[in-house]
C-alpha positions as a printed NumPy array, in Angstrom:
array([[ -7.933,  16.809, -10.819],
       [ -6.325,  17.467,  -7.453],
       [ -2.811,  17.706,  -6.045],
       [ -2.287,  13.937,  -6.054],
       [ -3.291,  13.386,  -9.686],
       [ -1.147,  16.362, -10.689],
       [  1.833,  14.894,  -8.853],
       [  1.301,  11.37 , -10.168],
       [  0.17 ,  12.428, -13.63 ],
       [ -2.502,   9.709, -13.362],
       [ -6.183,   9.869, -14.267],
       [ -7.331,   8.888, -10.78 ],
       [ -5.767,   9.317,  -7.305],
       [ -5.801,   5.574,  -6.666],
       [ -2.431,   4.009,  -5.838],
       [ -1.654,   0.297,  -5.642],
       [  0.226,  -0.656,  -2.496],
       [  3.849,  -1.821,  -2.964],
       [  3.369,  -5.326,  -1.549],
       [  6.456,  -7.527,  -1.424],
       [  6.68 , -10.072,  -4.272],
       [  3.138,  -9.139,  -5.422],
       [  3.57 ,  -5.536,  -6.581],
       [  5.453,  -6.278,  -9.743],
       [  4.928,  -5.47 , -13.392],
       [  1.915,  -7.755, -13.99 ],
       [ -0.229,  -6.043, -11.366],
       [  1.335,  -2.573, -11.447],
       [  0.922,  -2.188, -15.208],
       [ -2.736,  -3.225, -14.986],
       [ -3.351,  -0.548, -12.351],
       [ -1.594,   2.156, -14.354],
       [ -3.383,   1.16 , -17.567],
       [ -6.736,   1.392, -15.767],
       [ -6.1  ,   4.997, -14.733],
       [ -4.636,   4.336, -11.298],
       [ -0.998,   4.428, -10.287],
       [  0.981,   1.191, -10.182],
       [  3.86 ,   0.674,  -7.795],
       [  6.812,  -1.717,  -7.971],
       [  8.017,  -3.183,  -4.692],
       [ 11.593,  -3.628,  -3.532],
       [ 10.839,  -4.903,  -0.017],
       [ 11.278,  -8.534,  -1.107],
       [ 15.009,  -7.929,  -1.178],
       [ 15.262,  -9.604,  -4.594],
       [ 17.216,  -6.695,  -5.972],
       [ 17.95 ,  -7.959,  -9.465],
       [ 14.393,  -9.213,  -9.963],
       [ 12.971,  -5.88 ,  -8.802],
       [ 15.273,  -4.066, -11.198],
       [ 14.002,  -6.288, -14.038],
       [ 10.397,  -5.604, -13.039],
       [ 10.962,  -1.853, -13.121],
       [ 12.435,  -2.143, -16.599],
       [  9.619,  -4.476, -17.724],
       [  7.021,  -1.804, -16.976],
       [  8.071,   0.21 , -20.01 ],
       [  6.939,  -2.629, -22.273],
       [  3.603,  -3.096, -20.511],
       [  2.343,   0.461, -20.066],
       [  2.959,   3.976, -21.299],
       [  1.351,   5.329, -18.131],
       [  3.292,   6.589, -15.125],
       [  4.246,   4.311, -12.243],
       [  6.362,   4.507,  -9.122],
       [  8.713,   2.51 ,  -6.906],
       [  8.734,   1.892,  -3.164],
       [ 12.009,   2.023,  -1.255],
       [ 11.823,   0.461,   2.248],
       [ 14.831,   2.169,   3.745],
       [ 15.707,  -0.375,   6.427],
       [ 15.613,  -3.262,   3.943],
       [ 17.765,  -1.788,   1.188],
       [ 20.951,  -3.851,   0.979],
       [ 22.84 ,  -1.096,  -0.782],
       [ 22.187,   2.029,  -2.826],
       [ 21.77 ,   0.172,  -6.119],
       [ 17.973,   0.571,  -6.052],
       [ 18.387,   4.292,  -5.436],
       [ 20.689,   4.505,  -8.435],
       [ 18.276,   2.488, -10.569],
       [ 15.238,   4.695,  -9.953],
       [ 17.382,   7.689, -10.921],
       [ 18.736,   5.97 , -14.034],
       [ 15.279,   4.743, -15.111],
       [ 13.875,   8.262, -14.794],
       [ 11.306,   7.268, -12.173],
       [  9.413,  10.38 , -11.154],
       [  7.631,   9.163,  -8.01 ],
       [  8.922,   7.168,  -5.054],
       [  7.428,   6.199,  -1.73 ],
       [  9.787,   5.531,   1.137],
       [  8.927,   3.496,   4.202],
       [ 10.389,   1.548,   7.125],
       [ 12.983,   4.067,   8.179],
       [ 14.012,   7.707,   8.17 ],
       [ 13.371,   9.374,   4.786],
       [ 16.139,  11.87 ,   5.511],
       [ 18.684,   9.153,   4.662],
       [ 18.041,   9.352,   0.909],
       [ 15.739,  12.345,   0.449],
       [ 18.402,  14.648,  -0.984],
       [ 19.645,  12.105,  -3.538],
       [ 16.097,  11.49 ,  -4.73 ],
       [ 14.961,  15.104,  -4.8  ],
       [ 18.169,  16.277,  -6.468],
       [ 17.256,  13.831,  -9.259],
       [ 13.838,  15.482,  -9.632],
       [ 11.946,  12.632,  -7.953],
       [  8.833,  13.319,  -5.881],
       [  8.998,  11.537,  -2.521],
       [  6.073,  10.484,  -0.311],
       [  6.845,   8.756,   2.988],
       [  4.593,   6.126,   4.613],
       [  3.742,   6.881,   8.246],
       [  1.627,   5.204,  10.952],
       [  1.59 ,   8.1  ,  13.417],
       [  1.456,  11.861,  13.828],
       [  5.012,  11.888,  15.201],
       [  6.255,   9.998,  12.15 ],
       [  4.395,  12.359,   9.852],
       [  5.917,  15.472,  11.411],
       [  9.404,  13.935,  11.251],
       [  8.929,  13.166,   7.558],
       [  7.627,  16.663,   6.832],
       [ 10.672,  18.139,   8.571],
       [ 12.901,  15.907,   6.455],
       [ 11.484,  17.548,   3.337],
       [  9.165,  14.938,   1.817],
       [  6.63 ,  16.074,  -0.757],
       [  3.72 ,  14.134,   0.716],
       [  2.632,  11.335,   3.016],
       [  1.073,   7.898,   2.743],
       [ -0.88 ,   7.718,   6.006],
       [ -1.358,   4.094,   7.051],
       [ -4.093,   3.197,   9.509],
       [ -4.032,   0.047,  11.603],
       [ -6.762,  -1.439,   9.399],
       [ -4.269,  -2.218,   6.642],
       [ -2.4  ,  -5.463,   6.12 ],
       [  1.315,  -6.121,   6.309],
       [  3.833,  -4.436,   8.573],
       [  2.123,  -2.281,  11.189],
       [  2.784,  -0.084,  14.173],
       [  1.951,  -1.897,  17.434],
       [  0.098,   1.278,  18.424],
       [ -3.251,   0.62 ,  16.744],
       [ -4.567,   3.961,  15.479],
       [ -7.435,   3.903,  13.007],
       [ -7.039,   5.598,   9.652],
       [ -9.645,   8.314,  10.08 ],
       [ -8.369,   9.468,  13.478],
       [ -4.845,   9.449,  12.07 ],
       [ -5.8  ,  11.43 ,   8.961],
       [ -7.513,  14.137,  10.967],
       [ -4.737,  14.439,  13.515],
       [ -2.07 ,  14.79 ,  10.812],
       [ -4.138,  17.181,   8.707],
       [ -4.425,  19.518,  11.698],
       [ -0.639,  19.943,  11.656],
       [  0.242,  20.07 ,   7.973],
       [ -1.23 ,  20.907,   4.584],
       [  1.08 ,  18.477,   2.778],
       [ -0.655,  16.155,   0.249],
       [ -1.872,  12.916,   1.836],
       [ -2.63 ,   9.479,   0.411],
       [ -4.802,   7.398,   2.77 ],
       [ -4.112,   3.683,   3.248],
       [ -5.721,   0.972,   5.334],
       [ -9.14 ,  -0.636,   4.989],
       [-10.161,   1.053,   1.733],
       [-11.654,  -1.064,  -1.063],
       [-14.263,   1.14 ,  -2.712],
       [-15.753,   4.589,  -3.249],
       [-17.251,   4.684,   0.23 ],
       [-13.839,   4.343,   1.834],
       [-12.377,   6.795,  -0.648],
       [-15.041,   9.43 ,   0.108],
       [-14.562,   8.978,   3.851],
       [-10.794,   9.372,   3.487],
       [-11.205,  12.537,   1.433],
       [-13.601,  13.957,   4.025],
       [-10.927,  13.335,   6.678],
       [ -8.209,  15.182,   4.753],
       [ -6.759,  12.828,   2.135],
       [ -6.494,  13.58 ,  -1.577],
       [ -5.694,  10.062,  -2.735],
       [ -6.07 ,   6.467,  -1.598],
       [ -3.813,   3.425,  -1.589],
       [ -5.31 ,  -0.064,  -1.83 ],
       [ -3.443,  -3.281,  -1.125],
       [ -5.735,  -6.154,  -0.158],
       [ -8.306,  -5.161,  -2.773],
       [ -5.691,  -5.435,  -5.53 ],
       [ -4.211,  -8.642,  -4.069],
       [ -7.597, -10.247,  -4.727],
       [ -7.893,  -8.898,  -8.288],
       [ -7.827, -11.022, -11.44 ],
       [ -4.457,  -9.583, -12.413],
       [ -2.865, -10.304,  -9.048],
       [ -0.164, -12.986,  -9.354],
       [ -1.075, -14.737,  -6.08 ],
       [ -2.589, -18.21 ,  -5.913],
       [ -6.382, -18.605,  -5.969],
       [ -6.238, -20.088,  -2.457],
       [ -5.107, -16.718,  -1.14 ],
       [ -7.719, -14.806,  -3.128],
       [-10.519, -17.161,  -2.059],
       [ -9.51 , -16.946,   1.603],
       [ -9.762, -13.166,   1.39 ],
       [-13.2  , -13.37 ,  -0.211],
       [-14.492, -15.918,   2.308],
       [-13.281, -14.012,   5.381],
       [-15.168, -11.399,   7.378],
       [-13.989,  -8.168,   8.993],
       [-12.751, -10.123,  12.02 ],
       [-10.638, -12.419,   9.868],
       [ -7.216, -10.948,  10.685],
       [ -4.818, -10.884,  13.618],
       [ -2.386,  -8.204,  14.702],
       [  0.68 , -10.299,  15.473],
       [  3.868,  -9.716,  17.444],
       [  2.827,  -6.449,  19.091],
       [  5.592,  -6.691,  21.692],
       [  8.422,  -7.247,  19.225],
       [  9.336,  -6.705,  15.573],
       [  7.995,  -7.092,  12.984],
       [  4.417,  -6.33 ,  14.011],
       [  2.084,  -7.403,  11.202],
       [ -1.593,  -7.821,  10.314],
       [ -2.358, -11.136,   8.652],
       [ -5.238, -13.504,   7.909],
       [ -6.437, -15.887,  10.598],
       [ -5.024, -19.309,   9.72 ],
       [ -3.671, -22.267,  11.675],
       [ -0.203, -20.819,  11.155],
       [ -1.048, -17.358,  12.498],
       [ -3.186, -18.685,  15.38 ],
       [ -0.113, -20.307,  16.881],
       [  1.827, -17.045,  16.55 ],
       [ -1.09 , -15.157,  18.07 ],
       [ -1.331, -17.59 ,  21.002],
       [  2.447, -17.575,  21.57 ],
       [  2.541, -13.785,  21.346],
       [  5.905, -13.65 ,  19.574],
       [  7.326, -14.039,  16.075],
       [ 10.569, -13.36 ,  14.247],
       [ 11.372, -12.767,  10.592],
       [ 11.93 , -16.498,  10.022],
       [  8.157, -16.945,  10.127],
       [  8.027, -15.154,   6.778],
       [ 10.505, -17.429,   5.005],
       [  7.713, -19.439,   3.375],
       [  5.873, -16.406,   2.035],
       [  6.428, -17.317,  -1.625],
       [  4.965, -20.79 ,  -1.077],
       [  1.895, -19.079,   0.343],
       [  1.587, -16.452,  -2.365],
       [  2.329, -18.565,  -5.411],
       [  1.805, -22.218,  -4.412],
       [ -1.289, -21.636,  -2.304],
       [ -0.049, -23.104,   0.986],
       [ -1.967, -20.916,   3.419],
       [  0.039, -22.271,   6.363],
       [  3.5  , -21.659,   4.924],
       [  3.713, -18.134,   6.378],
       [  1.475, -15.316,   7.624],
       [ -0.865, -14.221,   4.812],
       [ -0.59 , -10.44 ,   5.008],
       [ -4.002,  -8.792,   4.563],
       [ -6.082,  -5.968,   5.999],
       [ -9.455,  -5.743,   7.726],
       [-10.921,  -4.79 ,   4.365],
       [-11.218,  -8.531,   3.629],
       [-14.668,  -8.203,   5.18 ],
       [-15.689,  -5.84 ,   2.376],
       [-14.381,  -7.888,  -0.559],
       [-16.967, -10.261,  -1.993],
       [-15.544, -11.322,  -5.362],
       [-12.491, -11.355,  -7.553],
       [-12.705,  -8.445,  -9.983],
       [-10.461,  -7.092, -12.695],
       [ -8.286,  -4.129, -11.814],
       [-10.234,  -2.051, -14.322],
       [-13.548,  -2.941, -12.624],
       [-12.134,  -2.184,  -9.18 ],
       [-10.918,   1.255, -10.183],
       [-13.91 ,   2.258, -12.313],
       [-16.46 ,   1.135,  -9.707],
       [-14.529,   2.912,  -6.944],
       [-14.529,   6.176,  -8.884],
       [-18.213,   5.862,  -9.871],
       [-19.223,   5.212,  -6.273],
       [-17.005,   8.008,  -4.982],
       [-18.517,  10.517,  -7.427],
       [-22.074,   9.429,  -6.59 ],
       [-21.459,   9.795,  -2.858],
       [-19.901,  13.235,  -3.275],
       [-22.83 ,  14.421,  -5.405],
       [-25.358,  13.143,  -2.885],
       [-23.695,  14.539,   0.224],
       [-25.462,  17.892,  -0.166],
       [-28.672,  16.177,   0.926],
       [-27.153,  15.65 ,   4.357],
       [-26.557,  19.362,   5.015],
       [-28.451,  20.539,   8.115]])
């Protein structure tokens, strides 16, 4: 047990990323039931559906779970009110200044971790009063900072300035990545792409198979000179964006056709560099148990490397 498992009240410090449209009750409950910590997304903007998914969790698991609140994308404060009313104990905030809602959440007894891609963002969040950080390296999929800083440099630089609990995110799929993140200052990990390609993930097999058949060079960083900057799979659709060098939010309008109908050229397929480490579709339970077994083995064997 460490600070993250104490905060989450989970068996393992493994958190499922709050991916838009994907991180709903089907996947999140499987993660929580396997000893990890499931998260429900709200970034899709489908407010009523997200509310229903939060409520559905109570019928699928008796384990704890959390909710992500992307501050810039919240249409109103109804999601804030819902997490309070549903007695959610853990929230991650992202895409904005956590100070906007931190007092409402903390006054309700909710623990708040903020997702950051930089040291400056981390220090701002700490000053705002967050309880912990989700530190996101450039290796991860989805919305990214155009300043490409790798996870392990970022972890070390932030850890030098604060002792706040840290969850590491970006490029982690197994116990090796988990052990490396812990060595660099994290006490928990967040996995997105690995869970997207799990058996319990709701996405189409075309998406899962593309992840499995890609290597570590199979993603682009897109739209670095504008917003949103994202990391996505290399496809015909994203190659044009990459060559043009610019993209707007309309490029994401077909994301549900990609995720659930399998049209890999309907929108950018958000995924991280960890695709190069994923070789098969596994159950959530297998992913979590094998990650923990490998992590424990590595930690036990590290003494042999002492000089």
